[in-house]
Structure formats: structure tokens, C-alpha cells
C-alpha positions in Angstrom: 61.4 60.7 36.8 62.8 61.7 33.1 63.6 57.9 32.7 60.2 56.8 34.0 58.5 59.2 31.5 60.7 57.9 28.5 59.8 54.4 29.5 56.1 55.2 29.5 56.3 57.0 26.2 58.0 54.1 24.5 55.8 51.4 26.2 52.7 53.4 24.7 54.3 53.6 21.4 55.2 50.0 21.2 51.7 49.0 22.5 50.1 51.1 19.9 52.2 49.7 17.0 51.5 46.2 18.3 47.7 46.9 18.3 47.8 48.4 14.8 49.7 45.4 13.5 47.2 43.1 15.2 44.5 45.1 13.6 46.2 44.7 10.2 46.7 41.1 10.8 43.1 40.5 11.7 42.0 42.2 8.6 44.2 40.3 6.3 43.0 37.1 8.0 39.5 38.0 7.3 40.3 39.1 3.7 42.0 35.5 3.4 38.9 33.7 4.8 36.5 35.9 2.5 38.8 34.7 -0.5 38.5 31.2 0.5 34.5 31.3 1.0 34.5 33.0 -2.5 36.5 30.3 -4.2 34.6 27.5 -2.6 31.4 29.1 -3.7 32.6 29.4 -7.2 34.0 25.8 -7.1 30.5 24.7 -5.9 28.9 26.7 -8.9 31.3 24.9 -11.3 30.5 21.6 -9.8 26.8 22.1 -10.3 27.3 23.1 -13.8 29.2 19.9 -14.3 26.3 17.7 -13.0 23.7 19.5 -14.9 25.6 19.2 -18.2 26.3 15.4 -17.6 22.4 15.0 -16.9 21.6 16.7 -20.1 24.0 14.7 -22.2 23.4 11.3 -20.6 19.7 11.6 -19.9 18.0 14.2 -22.0 20.2 14.0 -24.9 20.2 10.2 -25.0 16.2 10.1 -24.8 16.0 12.6 -27.6 18.1 10.7 -29.8 15.9 7.5 -29.2 12.8 9.2 -29.9 14.5 10.7 -33.2 15.5 7.3 -34.3 11.8 6.2 -33.5 10.5 8.9 -35.7 12.7 8.0 -38.5 11.6 4.4 -38.4 8.0 5.3 -38.1 8.3 7.8 -41.0 9.7 4.9 -43.4 6.6 2.8 -42.6 3.9 5.3 -43.2 2.2 5.1 -46.5 0.3 8.5 -46.6 2.7 11.1 -47.9 1.2 13.9 -45.9 1.8 12.2 -42.6 5.5 11.4 -43.6 6.0 15.1 -44.3 4.7 16.0 -40.9 6.7 13.3 -39.1 9.9 14.4 -41.1 9.3 18.1 -40.0 8.8 16.7 -36.4 12.2 14.8 -36.5 13.8 17.9 -37.8 12.5 19.9 -34.6 13.9 17.0 -32.5 17.2 17.1 -34.0 17.4 21.1 -33.3 16.3 20.2 -29.8 19.2 17.6 -29.5 21.6 20.1 -31.0 20.4 22.6 -28.5 21.1 20.3 -25.6 24.6 19.8 -26.8 25.2 23.4 -27.2 24.0 24.1 -23.6 26.1 21.1 -22.3 29.1 22.6 -24.0 28.5 26.1 -22.5 28.1 24.6 -18.9 31.4 22.6 -19.1 33.8 23.8 -21.8 35.5 20.6 -22.8 37.6 22.6 -25.4 38.9 24.7 -22.5 40.2 21.6 -20.4 41.9 20.0 -23.5 43.3 22.6 -25.6 43.3 25.8 -23.4 41.8 29.3 -22.9 42.6 30.6 -26.5 41.1 27.5 -28.4 38.0 27.8 -26.0 37.4 31.5 -26.7 37.7 31.1 -30.3 35.1 28.1 -30.3 32.8 30.4 -27.9 32.9 33.2 -30.4 32.2 31.2 -33.3 29.4 29.4 -31.7 27.9 32.6 -30.3 27.1 34.1 -33.8 23.4 33.0 -33.7 22.1 35.3 -36.6 23.2 37.7 -39.2 22.2 40.3 -36.7 25.2 39.6 -34.4 28.9 39.3 -35.4 31.5 38.1 -32.7 35.1 37.9 -33.6 38.2 36.7 -31.7 41.8 37.3 -32.0 45.0 36.3 -30.1 48.3 38.0 -29.6 51.3 36.2 -28.2 52.5 32.6 -27.6 49.7 30.3 -28.6 51.3 27.4 -26.8 51.1 29.0 -23.1 48.7 27.2 -20.7 47.6 28.7 -17.4 46.3 27.0 -14.2 42.9 25.4 -14.7 41.5 28.0 -12.1 42.8 30.9 -14.1 41.8 29.7 -17.5 38.2 29.0 -16.2 37.8 32.2 -14.5 38.7 34.3 -17.6 36.6 32.1 -19.7 33.7 32.7 -17.5 34.3 36.2 -17.3 34.3 36.5 -21.4 31.2 34.6 -21.4 29.5 37.2 -18.8 30.7 40.2 -20.9 29.4 38.9 -24.1 26.0 37.8 -22.5 25.8 41.3 -21.0 26.7 43.0 -24.2 24.1 41.3 -26.1 21.3 41.3 -23.5 21.7 44.8 -22.1 23.6 46.9 -24.5 22.0 45.3 -27.5 25.6 45.1 -29.3 25.7 43.9 -32.9 29.4 43.5 -33.1 31.6 42.0 -30.3 35.4 41.5 -30.4 37.2 39.4 -28.1 41.1 39.7 -27.8 43.5 37.7 -25.7 47.2 38.7 -25.3 49.9 37.0 -23.6 52.9 39.3 -22.7 56.0 38.8 -20.7 54.8 40.5 -17.8 51.0 39.9 -17.9 48.0 38.3 -19.7 45.2 40.5 -21.0 41.7 39.9 -21.9 39.7 42.4 -23.7 36.0 42.3 -24.8 34.9 45.2 -27.0 31.2 45.7 -28.1 29.3 48.6 -30.2 26.4 48.5 -27.7 24.6 51.3 -26.0 27.2 51.8 -23.2 26.6 52.5 -19.6 27.7 54.5 -16.6 29.3 52.1 -14.2 28.3 53.9 -11.1 24.5 53.8 -12.4 24.7 50.2 -13.2 26.2 49.0 -10.0 23.5 50.7 -7.9 20.8 48.7 -9.8 20.5 45.2 -8.3 19.3 43.3 -11.4 21.9 44.8 -13.9 24.9 44.9 -11.3 24.8 41.1 -10.9 26.6 40.4 -13.9 29.4 42.9 -12.9 29.4 41.5 -9.5 30.2 38.0 -10.8 33.0 39.2 -12.9 34.4 41.1 -9.7 34.2 38.0 -7.8 36.1 35.9 -10.3 38.6 39.0 -10.7 39.4 38.7 -7.0 40.0 34.8 -7.2 42.7 35.2 -9.8 44.2 38.5 -8.2 43.6 40.3 -11.5 42.1 43.9 -12.3 39.3 44.7 -14.5 38.7 48.3 -16.1 35.8 49.5 -18.4 36.0 52.3 -20.9 32.5 53.0 -21.7 29.8 55.7 -21.8 26.1 56.2 -22.8 26.0 55.5 -26.7 29.8 54.7 -26.9 30.0 51.0 -26.5 32.0 49.4 -23.9 35.7 48.0 -23.8 36.3 45.8 -20.8 40.0 45.0 -19.8 41.0 42.3 -17.6 44.8 42.3 -16.6 46.4 39.3 -15.0 50.0 39.7 -13.7 52.5 36.9 -14.5 53.6 36.5 -10.7 50.0 35.4 -10.1 49.6 33.2 -13.1 51.2 29.7 -13.1 52.3 29.0 -16.8 53.2 25.6 -18.5 53.9 24.7 -21.9 51.4 22.8 -24.1 
């Protein structure tokens, strides 16, 4: 009887452990499946961005360039000085439209990122985002400039920086934004610091519209197994820190 009791107890313990392990395995498989779905969704988004950028460059941009050339030719043929002035002004507006199309195309598909890496792309993004004297965006890099990461990691970090800057401008009404990218032996750190109005994280995440940007950041963070923290408060600006561990960060030399 004692032997049978011990056997039953051991069997119950073994069965319970097996059930717990099965539950753990099921949750792990579910997490991996959700991660795969998330990566597919982000890849689809990037593919759509690339398609739109290509259409803007090849079709809209080309059509606008043809119209601009026609305006220039027509202006040279006009005898009326006032009409030439009007047409010249229209040609200037057309040039601005072409410039905007090119800028949007570069934002959709960061060619600099693909060719020269994350640091160069962030530097270009900061310089290009200084639209007026009311907004000042700066960029610094610490560590080895020659390091390149996997295309997925570089793209996700670039999109995160874009989203953080857009949030600072649109929601926080920031006037000064600083982006810093640091490559360390054990990890890589992306920081975006603004002097905007700041926020309370729990309040923002409860608001559907204002929480979407943070949700997009969280999604990209999960794809590259990174972490994000926000140092912010009302009226105190915000400092977002993204930390990517080197064991999840494939590195190659340029």
C-alpha cells in the first residue's frame, strides 16, 4: 500500500509537471506565431511603402518634370512680360512640388539607409527634417561608425526614430529634438530627446488615437528583441531610449 501510494504521488507530480511544460510550450509557440505574424505585417507595410515610392518617383515625379519643362519653354515664347512672370511663378511652384515628391519618396524608402547604414540615414533624416527656424533637430553618433547591422534591425530602428520625431513635433509641439545613436561592446542604444510638453505614458496608451504611434514603436521593438523606456512628464519633454542587445544584433563591417 505504501509503495502504491508513493507510485501514485510520483505519477501525479510527473503528470502535473508534464502538463505545465506543455502549457509553457504552447504559450511559446503562440508567442512565436504572433511574432511571425507581426514580422509579416511589417514586411507588407514596407513593401507597400516601396511600391508607393516607386510610383511617386517614376510616374508623378516624371509627369511633373515634363510639365515644368513645358512651362519653361512656353515662358521663353511669350511676349507679354506679365504673363512670363506668372508662368515663371507657376514653374517655381512646380519645382517645389517635384521637390516634395522626391522628399516623400526618400521618406518612404530611405535609400541612404540601404547604401550607407543607419547612422548616415539618421543624420540625413535629422538634417532634412529641419523645416523651419521654429524646429531644430540635431544628430550625434558615439562608437564605431563602421558597424553595420542586419537590414531588419537598421530599418526598424530608423522607423522608430521617425515615429518618435513625428510624435514630438505633432503631439508634444517640440522645438528642439536631438537624436543620438551609440554602439557599445554589449549593446546598441538609440535615444531621441525632445523639449516638448511631455506626457504620462499610462494616459497616452489609453487614448486610441495618440497611442497608435507608441503601439507601432512597441511592435517594431518586439521584432528586433529590443527594449524601450520613456523618461517623461507633463511639461518636462521626453527622452525615449531603445536598447538592442548585441546577442540579438547581427554585425558586419562596412
